[in-house]
Structures are given as C-alpha cells and as structure tokens.
C-alpha positions, 0 to 999 in steps of 0.5 A, a space after each residue: 506845435 511848432 516845439 512838440 510841447 506834450 499836451 498836458 503840460 500847459 494849463 487847462 484852465 485859463 480862469 482866475 485861482 481864488 478860494 480854494 477854486 477857478 472862476 470865469 473872469 465876472 467881465 469875460 475879459 481874455 487876453 491871449 498868449 503867445 510864445 515869445 520863441 516862436 510866435 504861435 498862439 498858446 490860447 487865452 486867459 481869463 483878465 481880472 477886473 475889480 470885481 474879480 478883484 473884490 472878491 479874490 481879495 475876499 476869499 482871502 480875508 475871508 481865509 486869513 483869521 483861521 491861518 493867522 491862528 495856526 501853529 508857526 509849526 503848522 503852517 511850516 509843515 504845509 510849506 515844506 508840502 508846497 516845496 515838496 510839491 514844487 519839486 515833485 513836478 519842477 520839469 512839467 512847470 519849467 517846460 511851460 515857462 520855458 514856453 510862455 516866457 522864451 527862457 530855457 527849460 534847463 535853467 528855469 528846472 532850478 528857478 523851481 528848485 530854488 522855489 521849493 528851497 524857498 519855502 522850505 527855508 521860510 518853513 524853517 524860520 515860521 518861528 521866527 517872527 518873535 518879539 522880546 520883552 523890555 525892562 520897565 522895572 517891578 509890576 510891569 510887563 513890557 512885551 511885544 507881539 510880531 502879527 501878519 499884516 492880513 493880506 498881502 498882493 504881490 505883483 511879478 515879472 516876466 523873466 522868473 515867471 514861477 518862481 516869483 509866483 511861488 518864492 516871493 509869497 513864502 514869506 508872506 505865508 510863513 508869518 500868517 499872511 494871504 497872498 493874492 499874486 497877480 501874474 505877468 500880462 507876458 507870461 500867465 500860465 505856470 502859475 495856473 497850471 500850478 493851481 491845477 496842480 496844487 490848488 487844494 495845498 492849502 487852506 481855500 483862500 490863502 493862497 490866490 492867483 490872478 492873471 490879468 493887465 496893467 488894469 488888474 494890477 491898479 485894481 489890485 493896488 488900490 483894493 482897501 482890503 490889501 494890508 501889504 504890496 509886493 512888487 518885483 517889477 521895473 522902477 517906473 511899476 515901482 514909482 506907480 504902485 507907490 503913489 497908489 499905495 501913498 492914497 491908503 498908507 499902505 506898506 510896500 516891498 519893492 524889487 525894481 531894476 539895477 544898472 550894475 557895475 562890475 569893477 575890474 581892478 588892474 591885478 584881477 585874472 583876466 580870465 576870472 573877469 570875463 567869465 565874470 562877466 558873462 555869468 553877471 549878464 545872465 545871457 540865458 535869460 537874454 539879458 532880463 534879469 534885474 541884476 545882470 551886471 550889465 555895465 563892466 568896468 575894466 583897468 586900462 592893463 587888463 581892458 584888452 585882454 579881456 575883451 577878447 576873453 569874453 569875445 571867445 566866451 561868447 562864441 558858444 552861447 546863440 539863442 535857441 528853441 526854450 523847450 530844447 534842454 541843451 540851449 543856452 539862451 533864449 528869447 526876449 519875452 515880447 515884440 516891444 521889449 525886442 525893439 526896445 533893446 534894437 533901439 538901445 543897439 542902435 544908440 550906441 553905434 550912433 553914440 560911438 560906441 564900438 561893437 564887440 560881440 552880436 548887435 542883430 538878430 541871429 539868421 537861423 531860419 527857426 528862430 525867424 519868428 522869436 523874438 530873439 537878439 545876439 548876446 552883445 557887447 560894446 566897448 568904449 562906453 563913456 557914462 553918459 551913453 543911455 546904454 550906460 545909463 538906463 536899465 536895457 532889459 536885455 543882452 547888451 553889455 556895455 565896457 568902460 575902461 578906467 584908470 583912476 578909482 575916484 573918477 570910477 567909482 563916481 561914474 559907477 555911483 552916478 545912476 539913479 539903480 543901486 541893486 547889485 554890484 561885482 568886484 574883481 581883485 585879487 587885494 583884500 584891502 581894494 576888496 573892502 574898500 571898493 565894496 564899502 563904496 558902491 552904492 547897491 544893495 548887494 556885492 559880490 567879489 570875484 564873482 556874480 549873480 549867485 544868491 544865497 539864502 539867508 543873505 538880504 538882497 535888495 537895493 538902494 537908491 531907486 533899485 528898491 524898498 526892503 530886503 528879500 531872501 533873508 529873515 528881514 523878509 520875513 518880518 517885513 511881513 510882520 507888524 510889531 505890537 507893544 504891550 503893556 501890563 501893570 502888574 497889580 495884586 
C-alpha cells in the first residue's frame, strides 16, 4: 500500500455485525471502499439490505428486555469497560479512520479519546434517568418513571466515523436501549474493526453495526421495530429522516449542518481573533465539520490587521498524507465533495469575492491522486453570496466587514442554520448582549470549536432537534410514564 499501513489495522471482517456476530449480507451486495488521500482501493464491505436490517433490528429487540432490566450500575460498568477498550486501541482505530476517511491520524487519536470520555460520562449518568413524585394530597401516590424507548437507530456522518459510531451510542445504551448504527458510506471500516476487537463486550444484540448505502438508511428509518432515530448529517438528510419518521410518529434527535458565524468587535485582540478563525474552521478536517465557523464578521477597524494575521497563520498549514503524524490538514472524503468545494470557490470568484489564501489544489506529487484542497479564505464577501449562505463542508472561510451592529446581526441570523457561533470582545456587556441575540444553539465567547461534556450541544432552526453531550441527551433516550395509585386500606 502507498501509505505503508500495517496489514492488521484494516478489518478482515467486512460483513454486518448484529446479534454478537458478523454476517454476510443476504443479498450478496457489496460496495467498494477507497482511501480519499491516495485513491487506493481498500477492498469492499457488505451492503445491508432490507432483510439484513430486519435481522439486525430483530436481534436488538430480542436483547432489549434483558438489557433494560439490568441495574443501571451494571450497564455503567459495561460502558466504562468499553471506554477502556477504546483507549487501549486508540492508535489502531485512529489509523483506520485516517486511511478510510482522510483526516489526520494525530487528530483522530483525540477522537477516540473523546468517544471513550463520552462512555465514561454517560456511565456516570446511568442512575440519573429517574422520575419524580408529584403531590396529590392524601390517599394518592403519583410518580413518574423514565424508561428506555427500545431500539434506537443511529445514522452517522463521515467526518468522525469512529467517534460518532461510539460516542453517539453511549447515551442510548446507558439509558437501557439497544442500538443499531448505520456507518457512513464513505468511511465504514473503523466501526467494523472495532467490532472485531470489541464485538463480544456487550451482550449479543445490544450494540449492532451495519455498513451500507442510502437505501440501508432508508430501510432502517422505516423499520417498524425501530423506536427512536438519531442522525448526524446534512439538513437534506435530516428532512428525509423526519419525513419517514412522521409516517410512524417516531421521535428523532438530529444534529445537522451549520453556517456558523464568528463575530469580532472593534475592541477584540486581532491576534486572538485570527487564531480563533483558523481554529474554528477545523482545517485539520479540511473544513468538513458542521461546527466550523465558516463566516467571519470582522469590524472594519480591525479587519485588515486580522486578515494579515490569518494569512500568516495559514502559511504553514498544508494538506498532507493523513497517516503521517506531522500532518495538520487532511483530504476531503470523496471526488463528489471535492467537486462541490471547487465549485463554491469558482462561484465566489464569479460573484466578486477577493481570494486571500488558497483557492486551489496542492501541487505536491504525493497528493496528486487524493481529494485535497488548500485552506481557502475569501474577503469582500457579502451576505448574498453563495459562500456566505450555503454550507460548503470544506476548507473555505468567508470574511465579511461590518460597521453597524444591527445590520451585522441581521446578516448573521439571516441563514437557515443555527448550530454554533463565536463572539470576540473584551467587553463583558457586549459579549452577553451578542450571545443572547445570536440565533445559535451553542455560543463561544473569545474561543471556538471546544466541546465540554455536560454542556448541551445542538442547533437552532434547521441545524437540528434536541441536545447532546449532556444529561439532556440521556433523558432524550427515555420516555416518561406516569403512575397514579389510589391508597385504600
């Protein structure tokens, strides 16, 4: 292989994991997998069809009564053990994701650590899915129970394959649900390797993994044995899931796209703003992050100084092979995503935006077959340009100049998204005022991109439904039952 990947890293098993074992797809369908950084073939994986989805959901339903009946402390112990297993295999799993998804292995090791931390966190909350007593006067006892839904389907995105396959399953598992994860079409291998390593950790049927394509997701969402759906994906994917779920009145938890704004006030430190812009764009992931602060609103008084500092900070950030520990920026995930990003860059030029940095593909020979784009920054962007309104999911940062705060806020909030936002100012009054006015579910002040276990993460508007990474997520995977008892002697 071009990247000298140790042969044990990539999974040998390429089938569907459910009921505690791997199974071949009943239709015999398979799909090819490629390394986006080099174009090399990584073999094939099975594609789960409707019959396979039936079997996986049946395995989960069979496992559910015993799993839900476990004492919360016992489920917590299993979650903590899974966290320890993830940490033991962090380097290996990160390398699989680097090969299969194109992101830098040095960053993906952190992904595995985050996933492990998520399992520890929700293990600690397993006893918190509790109800309450409600006063009813004499001779009546009224209380509520929180009970798991049953089978939860999780459909995940390709930018953090291993992290999403695990971390986003932790809360439903802690609450007593069984889970069926549908891996991303573009990057299914790390979840399969994980099941080779850890498939017997949970009781059979509790944690299941299906590789497949769009039709696999459709079959899973429509399946009558699925009680709740979680999706990490695009807004169009979220809308499709909601439409299908509406047919069965199935609740959904959706983490969707973003066109996130970074707002810098005139008193902000230009160097800190520039560092926040570069950090917030998640260039390591080639900008493939729903939380990327891809619109920077810079006050006119600091605009030019910030841009110069951004240019300086970007100079050493060059795309590279994701398996190299020194690489700071990986590749896009596919040819389709590359074509999409390049088309946005051309549209920005055509609409009059001024190219500050990047804008093309790297010229290094070793990167020629990969889906690479340089870190790209446009200035003189106006709110009506496509790059200021639409989610690109690539390494393209739009910079807008502002002077009037009311007009700026109107432009910031004009998009259909509302996932995250950042405010840079030294004035605490301004910070609180701006944070309150921004239509986003998660706001940083003088920082970007950091997540904090226990702090609810989720979006306003079309950026999603529900909150994750907190007690809110655990409770979302329970339903409330009220019990009223008439006390008679």
